[in-house]
N, C-alpha and C positions, 0 to 999 in steps of 0.2 A: 232165238239162239243165238244167230252171230250180235246180234243187237246187245243182248246180255254180256256176251265176252267182249265185244268194243266198251260198253260201258266199265266193265271190269278193268280192263286195260287203263282206259283214261282216268278212273278213279285212282289206280295204284300209282300212275305215274303223277298226279296231281298231289298225291299225298307222299310223295318221294320226296327226302331231302333237295336233290336236283332242284326243284323249282323255287325252293327258299334260299338257294346258295348265290349269295351276295359277295361281291368282290371283295368286300371285307372279311368275309368267313375263309375264302379263299387265301388271302394274304396271312391271317392268322393261322392256318394250316400250315402254311409254307414255314413261317416261324418256328412253328411246332418241330417241324423236320428237321429245320437247321438246330435247334436244340438238341434233338436226337442225336444229330452228327455230331455236335460238338462232346456229347456225351458218352456215345458210343467210340467214336473213331479218335477223337482227343481226349478223353478221358477227363473233361470238366466236371468235377463234382457228379461223376455217374449216379451214384446211390443215392441222389434225390433228382437231380435232373433229367433223368430218364423220365419218372413218375411224373415230373413237372410238365416235361413237354408233351408227354400225350395227354395229360389233362388238358394242356392249351389246345392239342388237336381234338380231342372230343367233345368239350364245351362250344366249340364252332361249328359243329355238323348240326345244321338247321331241323327243326322236327324231332330231334331225337329226347328233349326233355331231360336231359341230364342234369342240368343245372340250371338255376334263374338267378341271375345276381341282382335282379331289383327286388327279390325278397329281402335282402340282407341290405339293401343302402338305404332303406327307408329309416325315420329317427326311432320309430319303435318296431321291433321286428314280431312278427304274428307267427309265433313257434307253431299255433294249430295249422296254420294255413302251411307252414313247411312241412309237417308232418304229414299232412293231408294230401296236399296237392304236387308235394317236391319231388324230383326225381334223386336217383342213387347218391349221386354228388352232392346235392342238397342237404341230404340225411348225414352224410360223411363231413361236409363242411361244417357241422353243428362243433366238431370237435376242436375245429380252429376259433369260431365265433365265440363258444364257450368258454375259450383258454384254456383249453384241455391237452392238446398235442405238445405244443411247445414245452411245458413244466415238465411232462414225461419223457422227451427227448432230453431236457436237462438232467433227468433221473439217470439216463443212459449215460451221459457226459460224466455226470461225477462219478460213475463207477469206471469208467477208463481213465480219470485224470489223476495225476499223482501232483499233489502241493507241495512235495519235500522240497524242491526248488526256492520255492516262494517263503516257505516256512523258514528254510536257511537262510533266507538273503531278503528280509523283509524290506529293504530298499527297493525291491522290485515291486512294490506297491506302487511306488510314486511313477515308475514307468508305466505302467498297465494304466494308471489315472489319468499321465499325461497324453497318451493316445487316445483318449475319449474327447480329446479337443476338435475332432474331427466332426465329433457329431455336434458340438455346441456352435461350431464356426459354421458348418452347415446350415442349421438350422437358422441363424441370421441371415445367413446367404437366401435361403429358400424364401422367408419374411421379406427381403428387400426385393426379388424379383417379383413378388407377390403384389409390392407397393407398386412396382413399375409402371402397373394397369395395362401390359403387354396381351393383347388378345389371345385367350385360350391357354396363357401362362400366369394364371392367378390362383395363388397357392393360399389358403387358409392357415391358420397359426398350428392348426391338427394334421393339414396337409404338410407342412415344413418338419413337424416333430416326426412324425412317420417317414419321411423321406431321410433326415438326418440320420436316422438309428443304424441305416446302411453303412454308416462310417466305423461301428464297431465291429463290422466283419463277423457278424453271427448271424447266422439266418434264422434260427429258432426266435432269438429277441427280435429281429426285425417282423418276424411274421406276427410275434405275439403285441407288439407297439400297433402295425399297422392294421390289423382286424378290428382294434377297437377308434384310433385315432381316424383312419382314412380305409375304410373296406373297400372302396372303389379303386383304390389305386394298389391295392395287395398285391395284384399279381405282376403288377412292372416293379412294385418296389422289392419282392423276392425272387424275382429274376435277377435282377441288379445284386443283389447281395450274394445270391449263390454264385453269379459268373463273377464277380469280382474276388470272392473267395477264391475261386478257382485260378484266377491269374496274379495269387499274389507272387509266384516266382518272376511275373513278366514285370509288375505292377513296381514292386517295392526296390529292386536292386537300384534302378537309375536314382530314386531320390536318395537311397541309403548312401551310394558313391557321391552323390553331388553334394551332401551335406558332410562329408567327413574326408579327413585325410588318410593317405595309405597307412601313415605312422597311427593314426587312430585305430584304424579297421585292424591292424596287426597287435593291438593290446592284447595281450594273454593274461587272464583273469585266474585269481587262486580258487583254488577247488573248494568246492561247499562244503560244509560243516557236514557230519553225519547227523539225522533229524529221527527223534524217538519215535515210539509206537505212540506212545503217551501224547506227545505233540500232534502226530497226526489226527488222532481222534477227536482231541479238544478242539484243535482248530476248525471243522466244519458244524459244531456247535456253538462256538463263539461267534463265528462270522454270521449265521442263520441269526442270532439274536440279536448282534449290533446291527447291522444292516437291516434286518427287518423292523426293528424299531424306531431306526433312523428313516427308513423309504418304507413304509409299509406297502406300497404298492409292487415293490419290487420282492415282496415274501414268495409269492407263487413259484417264480425260479429259482429265486436264491435256496430257497427251502428242500426245492426237488434238486439242486445240482449239489448241495451240502447233505440232502439223504444219502443220495449213490455215492457220496465219497465216503461217509460214515461208514457203510455197508461195506465198503472195499478196505477200508483201513481197520475194520474190527475183526475181520477175519474168522467171524464166527456164521457167515451168512453166505458162503459161496455160492451154493445153488440161486439163491437171490439175486446175486451179483451177475451171473453168468446169464440167467432170464432177463434182467432189464439191460445187460450189454449187448443181446442178440436177439432174441425173440421176440420181446417188448419193443425196443428199439427199431427193430427191422417191419414190425409190422405198421407202427404210428408212423414210422419214417415214408412207406407206402401211402397211407391215408393222407399224410400230412401233404407229400406232394403233388399227389394227384389232384387236391381240392383246391390247393394252392394254386396250381396251375389253372383248375377251371374258372377261376375268375377271370384271367386274363381274355374276357369275350371281346371282339372286335370293337362292339361300342364301347368299351371301357378303356380298352389298350390303344387303340389306335388314334392318337390325338397327341398336340404338340407338348402335352405335359409327361407322356411316358420319354419322350427325347429328353426333357428338361430332368426328369426323375433320372435315366441315366447317367447325365453328365454331372448332376449333383451328387449322385452315389459315389461317382469316382474322384469327384472333387473329396467327400467326405474321407475315402478310403487313403487320397494322398495326403491330406494333412493331418489325419491321424500318425502315418505312418513318420510323417515328417516332424512331429510334435515328441514324440517318442524317441526319435534319435536327437532331436536335439536337448532333451533334458538328459539323455544319454551323455552327450558331450557336455554339457554343464556338469554332471558327475563325475565325468573322466577329468576335469579340469580341477573340481574341488578333491578329489582323493589323489590328484597326482599319479594319474595313470592308471588307474586300478580297476578302472570300468570301461569295458571295451562300448562305445557310442551304440554299435550297431545291435546289441540286446533290445534297445528300445523300439525299435521296430516291430518286434513282436508282441508288442503290446496290444495288438488290433485285434487280438481274441481268434484269429483264424488258426485253432489248434490241431496239430504242432507244426501245420506247414510255416507259419510265419518265424517259428523258433528255427524249421530246418534252412530258409532261407537267410536267417542272421549267420548260423553254422557256415554256411556256403559261401557265404560273401566275406566272412572273416578268413575261410581257407584260403582264399581265393589273394588275400593279402598277406596270409602266414600259414603255408601248409600245416604247420605244425600246431595251429591253434585248435582249440575246440571248444566253443561256444554253447552248445545244444542245451546241455544241463542248466545253463547259466541264463539262456534266452526265455527256458520253459518258465520262469520265473514270472516274469513280465507276461507271456504268451496266456498263463492260467490267472494271472491278475487282471489280463485284459477281458475274462469272460465275468468273472465277477464286477469289472467295472462297467461293462454293456450293461448288465442287467442292472446295476443300479442306476445307470444314465436312462433305462428304460422306466426304469419306477420312477424316475424325477419328472418324466417328460407324461408319463400317465400322471402324476399327481398333479402337474400344472395345467395340462391340456384336456384332461380324461374327463 
């Protein structure tokens, strides 16, 4: 009798996760707890960071069998094996790997986005495009680091492309690119992308003030013209056609973004708009967050490349902000002071936070200044620009 009890206890102990708990697992669980703290206490992108952080914690629980990163890092994925042997998060991760979740997030974003400021001021397209410079400069930088031959810091062109997209400050786009080009680095890239999006009010103002004078920051821009309903309906259709024909790889993201916007502006499918904005987007956000967090296993996260990704992501974001502001300065000069350069910083796509930062910095220089609607033009243009940049990277490197 006692022998049976003893063997049972020993068996339970041997089968428990404690026996397989390595220092890497413990460290990653602590990382997940830190991310939870930032999301809950500091409110850094809590809607997604809470689920990402919890995904980091549970994927590093030994013997739980919730997620198997090795299923997705092979050149050819055995989906039959995933369905038969995979855990809960393996199944949910298929939505990321098959490119389902990010476009659905874009559908919800489209339903919440007003492209009116961009239509009223088409020059905003240039500012949104300029801010994507951070992506391509960082791509070259990551390739350069890879060519240096430093042990543990070798990046393939695919890795460089996936890392550089952090500069677009668009989480779903970063995930969409990384899941194809560098699935083993998806966790690091996603955490970096969403962390820097949350830190927009901290990162951008010093760059904006460094590159502009107080006189430039105080520039008051003319009120935007009214945009007709017809223009708002035609816009998403035309953008979808033009962008998808030029960069077919961007079609999934662009089509869903513009479908959501068309639904919003048509005014005849309010129920669908509310569903896409709320229930659908909330469900997909949970699935996306927890499965992306699950990719941050100790084996793939704890290495020098992760630190390099965080540094390169910050560099990409800073370069994108600077490029937008510098083009804004040029436009200010060309128009003889009619464009406030600060709105160029909003081209990094973090909607609407980047536009609010432009407004805040502008009011510090001139309390009567109101830049928010002007900054929303480059801001929503940045969403389009990051999707196009993603399509270019996937076309060239995918």
